[in-house]
C-alpha positions in Angstrom: 0.0 0.0 0.0 1.4 3.4 -1.0 1.3 6.0 1.7 1.0 8.9 -0.7 -0.2 12.1 0.9 -2.3 10.6 3.7 -0.4 11.0 6.9 0.0 8.0 9.1 0.3 8.2 12.9 1.0 5.7 15.7 0.9 5.6 19.5 3.8 3.3 20.3 4.6 5.4 23.3 1.1 4.8 24.8 0.2 8.5 25.1 -3.2 9.6 26.3 -3.6 11.9 23.3 -1.8 13.0 20.2 -2.2 16.4 18.5 -2.4 16.2 14.7 -2.5 18.8 12.0 -4.7 16.8 9.7 -8.3 15.9 10.0 -8.0 12.9 7.6 -5.2 10.4 8.4 -4.4 6.8 9.1 -3.9 5.3 12.5 -1.7 2.2 12.7 -1.7 1.7 16.5 1.9 0.9 17.3 4.9 0.5 15.1 5.2 -2.7 13.2 5.1 -5.6 14.0 2.7 -4.5 16.8 0.5 -2.4 14.6 -3.3 -2.9 14.2 -5.1 -2.7 10.8 -4.2 0.6 9.3 -7.5 2.5 9.4 -8.6 5.7 7.8 -10.0 8.3 10.2 -11.9 11.4 9.1 -12.7 13.9 11.9 -15.2 15.7 9.7 -16.3 18.8 11.6 -15.1 17.5 14.9 -11.8 18.4 16.5 -11.3 15.2 18.4 -11.6 11.5 17.5 -10.8 8.2 19.2 -9.4 5.3 17.2 -11.7 2.4 17.4 -8.8 -0.1 17.5 -6.3 1.3 20.0 -8.4 4.0 21.7 -5.9 6.8 21.0 -7.4 10.2 21.3 -6.4 12.4 18.3 -6.9 16.1 18.8 -6.8 18.4 15.7 -4.5 21.5 16.0 -4.5 23.5 12.7 -1.3 25.4 13.7 0.7 22.1 13.4 0.1 21.9 9.7 -1.0 19.0 7.6 0.9 15.8 8.3 2.5 17.0 11.5 1.9 15.8 15.0 2.8 16.7 18.6 4.8 14.8 19.6 6.6 14.4 16.2 7.6 10.9 17.2 3.9 9.9 16.5 4.4 10.3 12.7 4.9 7.0 10.9 7.3 7.0 8.1 7.5 3.9 6.0 10.9 3.0 4.6 11.4 0.7 1.6 13.6 -2.2 2.3 
C-alpha cells in the first residue's frame, strides 16, 4: 500500500492523546510488528476522535500543519527495504 499524501500516525509510546495537523489520516496503532489494521480516520467537523482499535485520542490542531503531530515521534514514516 502506497502511503502517498495521507499522513499515518502511531501511538507506540502509549500517550493519552496525540495532537495532529490533519483531519484525515491513518492510525496504525503501534509501530510494526505490533500495529493494528491501518484504518482511515476522518474527523469531519469535529476536532477530536478516538481510534476504534487502539483508543488513542487524536486532537486536531490546525497550527501544526498537515501531516505533522505533537509529539513528532507519532508520525509514521514507511521506509522501503
